[in-house]
C-alpha positions, 0 to 999 in steps of 0.5 A: 048670675050664677055663679055667684049664687051657688059660690054664696049659698055653698058658703052659706050652707058650709057656715050653718053646717060648721056653726052647728058641729062646733055649736054641739061639741063641748069644749072646757071653758063650758065644762068649767063653768059648770062645775063652779056654777055647781060647786058656787051652789052647794057652797050656799045650800049643800044639800039641797044643792046636791037635789036641783043637780041631781035633778034630770030637769034641772040646770046641769044637764044639757041634755041637747049636749050631754053635759052635765055636772055629777058628784061625789063625797069624800069616800067615793059616793055618788050623790047626785048624778043627773044622766043616772039618776040609779048611781046614787048612794053607789061607792066608786072607790077603787074600781077601775077603767077597763084598762085599770086606771082606778079614775074615780080615785083621782079625781077625787084626791086631786080634788081634796089635794088640790082643790081642782084639777083634770083627769083622763079616762078609758070609757065606753059612750052611751050608743056606741061600741068601744073604748073611749078616752073620756076627761073629766074636771073635778073641783071640791065644795065644801058645805061645812064640814062636809066636802064635795067633789063637783064634776063634768067631763067630756070625751076626747076625739 
């Protein structure tokens, strides 16, 4: 009887740990879904949507997963960023990552030309030393005559 108890306890413990680990990992599907929701909101509400997306307490910042949406304009100026609101208004046109890749330019151009796409680059993880691979999904949103590039990303482990 004791033998089965420990086996079942071990299975339950392993399952719980596995469930917790997989629930905190960000997936491409989650990223695309969140970006699609933000694009839809921008295309309906314009600047009101930008304020909602940039709100650190809003629906486009999933703090438990470090997942958030951020927005560029056509000139690579950040229009919304709930994780680091102090970046709003700054231009990142032509600014490379530590390995020289102008990834922000690529994100914006890919979205403007193709409508959407993934871009990989190298970046520092908050709270960790070193440089890590990261990828961002960017998608074009249009409100009136203005175009926005709506993004969210994940580190590649």
